[in-house]
N, C-alpha and C positions, 0 to 999 in steps of 0.2 A: 407217543403222539401219533394219531392216525392221519393217513393221507386224505386230503380234501378231494372229493370227487363231485364235480358239478353235475347238476341235473338239468334236463332240457328246460324246465320251467324257470330256472335261475338265469337263463341266458338273456343278456341285453346286447343289442346290436348297435354299432355306430357306423357311420358312413365315412369312408376315406377317399381322398383323391390321390392318384399316382400319375405323375407326368412322365410320359415315355419318350419325350423328345430327346434325340441324340444319345439315347442309352441303348446298350445291347439288348436284343430281344430276350435272351436267357436271363439276364439280371432282372429285368422288369418282371418277367414271368415268375421267377422264384419269389420275388417280393410279394407279388399279388397272391400267389398260391399260399404263402405263409399267412397272409392276412385272412384269406378265405377260410383256412383251416382253424385259425385262432391261435396259432403257435406264438404270436407276438404278445399274448396275454399271460399274466402270471398264473391264472387259474385254468390253464389249458388241460382239457380232459380228452384223451384220444377217441373214446367211443361216443362222445356227445358232439353234435353239430353246434359248436360255440363260436364260429368265426363271424367276422364282420362283413359289411358290404363294401365293394370297391368300385370306384369310377376311374377308368383309365382314359387319359386325354392324350392327344397328339399321337395316335396309333400310326398315322401315315408317316411320321418322322422317326420311327424307331429304327435303330441301326442293326445291320447284320454284319458281323465281323468276317474278315477274310473274303472269299469269293462265294459265300453261301447264297448270295442273291441270284447267281446264275446256276450254281451246281446243286442246290438243295431243292427237293421236290416234295409236294404234299400229295400222297397217293391214297386213293380210296377205291372201294369196289362197290359196284352197283347191285351186286347180287345175281346178275345174269352171267351166262357163260361168256368169257372173254370181256368182262365188264370192268377191268382194271383201268382206272383213270388216273392221270397225274397232271399236276399244275406246278409250274416252277414258282418259286417264291417271288421272283421278279414280277410275274404276271399277277400273283396273288396280292402283292403289295400295291400294285397299280389299281386293281379292281376293288378288292375288299380288304384293306389293311386290318380291319377289326377282327376278321376271321383268323389271321395269322397269330394274333395275341391270344385269342380264345383257344385255338388249338394247342399253343404252347403251354398255356396255364392248365388246360384239361389234362395234358400229358404228365403234369407234375403233381396232380392230385391223386389220392388213393383211388383204387378202382372199386368203389362201393357206393351205397346209397348216400352217404354223407357228401361225397364228391358231386353227385347229381344235384343235391340241394345247394351246394356251394356255388355251382356254376350258374344257378338262377340269380345269385346275388352279385354277379359280375356284369358291369355295364362298360362297354368300350366305345369310344368315340374317335373318329378319324382326326377331328380338329380340336381346337382349344375350347370350344363352347360345348356346354351340356345343358340339359333341361331338368336337372335334379336339384335345383337350389332349395326346394321345399324341405329336403331331407337334412339341410344344414351340414354338408360334408366338411371334414377337416383335411388339411394337407397332411399326408403321412410322412412323418420324420423318422428315419431309421437311425 
């Protein structure tokens, strides 16, 4: 019996909703990354972008365990000399909580073109409302 390998033309995508309220950031991020890569499907093929689309709600209510809210920083470099910038997660969660989830999910995806395509299928909202009802999303049950 030969192994089934899905082709890009055979991919059908569904939309899922993940509620992040009062859940740890890492747990939500791994669940979302798994859906974006397509590892929750029985026909998962590593070299084909076969993942689904994800809507994350309540990003502002996501929990950070321990004292990470004060001690964890998001660092980036502008490209100029001395251009290292850092933002604490407390400030990041106050200003743009969507970015915290996007950064965590991006770090859990493979570093290739499939991950770039997967990140375009991620929609994060700070509150419980979203504007993607036309896609008929389902609540993801793990």
